[in-house]
C-alpha positions as CSV (number, residue, x, y, z in Angstrom):
1,M,102.4,103.1,-10.0
2,T,102.5,104.1,-6.1
3,M,99.5,105.3,-4.9
4,L,99.6,108.2,-2.3
5,A,97.4,108.4,0.9
6,V,96.8,111.5,2.7
7,L,95.4,111.5,6.4
8,I,94.2,114.6,7.6
9,K,93.1,115.0,11.2
10,R,90.9,117.6,12.5
11,I,89.8,118.2,16.1
12,L,86.5,119.9,16.1
13,A,85.5,122.8,18.7
14,P,82.7,121.5,20.7
15,G,79.2,121.7,18.9
16,M,80.7,122.3,15.6
17,E,80.3,118.6,14.4
18,S,77.0,119.3,11.9
19,T,78.7,122.4,10.6
20,Y,81.9,120.7,9.9
21,E,79.9,117.9,7.9
22,E,78.5,120.3,5.7
23,F,81.7,122.1,4.9
24,S,83.8,118.8,4.7
25,R,81.5,117.9,2.1
26,K,82.1,120.9,0.0
27,I,85.8,120.6,0.3
28,I,85.7,117.1,-0.9
29,Q,83.3,117.9,-3.8
30,A,85.8,120.7,-4.8
31,A,88.9,118.0,-4.7
32,V,87.1,115.5,-7.0
33,P,88.0,117.3,-10.5
34,A,91.7,118.1,-9.2
35,K,94.5,116.4,-11.1
36,G,95.4,113.1,-9.6
37,F,92.4,112.7,-7.4
38,I,91.5,109.0,-6.9
39,S,89.1,109.0,-3.9
40,S,88.3,110.3,-0.3
41,K,86.8,108.8,2.7
42,A,85.8,110.4,6.0
43,F,86.0,109.0,9.3
44,K,85.3,110.0,12.8
45,D,87.0,108.8,16.1
46,I,84.7,106.1,17.6
47,N,85.7,107.3,21.1
48,N,85.5,111.0,20.4
49,P,83.1,112.2,17.4
50,G,84.9,115.7,17.9
51,I,88.1,114.3,16.1
52,R,87.6,113.7,12.2
53,Y,90.1,112.2,9.6
54,T,89.8,112.4,6.0
55,L,91.7,110.0,4.0
56,I,92.6,111.3,0.6
57,Q,94.1,109.0,-2.2
58,M,96.1,110.8,-5.0
59,E,98.2,109.5,-7.7
60,T,101.4,111.5,-6.9
61,L,103.0,113.7,-4.3
62,A,102.8,116.6,-6.9
63,D,99.3,116.2,-7.4
64,W,98.7,116.3,-3.6
65,H,100.9,119.5,-3.4
66,A,99.2,121.0,-6.2
67,W,95.7,120.6,-4.6
68,Q,97.1,121.5,-1.3
69,N,98.2,124.8,-2.4
70,S,95.3,125.4,-4.7
71,A,92.7,128.5,-4.3
72,E,89.9,125.9,-4.1
73,R,91.3,123.9,-1.4
74,N,92.2,127.3,0.6
75,D,88.8,128.7,0.0
76,A,87.2,125.8,1.4
77,L,89.6,125.4,4.5
78,A,88.8,128.9,5.4
79,L,85.3,127.9,6.1
80,I,86.4,124.8,8.3
81,Q,89.4,126.6,9.9
82,P,87.1,128.4,12.5
83,L,85.5,125.2,13.5
84,L,88.8,123.7,14.8
85,Q,90.5,123.5,18.1
86,E,93.8,123.5,16.5
87,P,95.3,123.5,13.2
88,E,94.9,120.3,10.9
89,T,97.4,117.8,10.9
90,V,98.5,116.1,7.5
91,S,100.3,113.0,7.2
92,I,101.4,111.7,3.7
93,L,101.4,107.8,3.6
94,T,102.3,105.4,0.9
95,T,102.4,101.7,0.7
96,A,105.0,99.8,2.9
């Protein structure tokens, strides 16, 4: 089985780091029961703590699309979007 990795990059507005941490945890908690969810890890850029990455592992592309378009994700994302300087970017990765 090929596992899917989804890398989400978010650039935070200045001073929004702690608020983002709280909302980021909520969106991950909402993802855990989603079909195909395997794991999630959060990272921050070592040179710029205002740049955050979330790496989510899902079983299939269909599982990711279902979660990406879910009401739960959209509700959680509505809390995060005002904290961002620009829209999030999503890269879908698989093993080479």
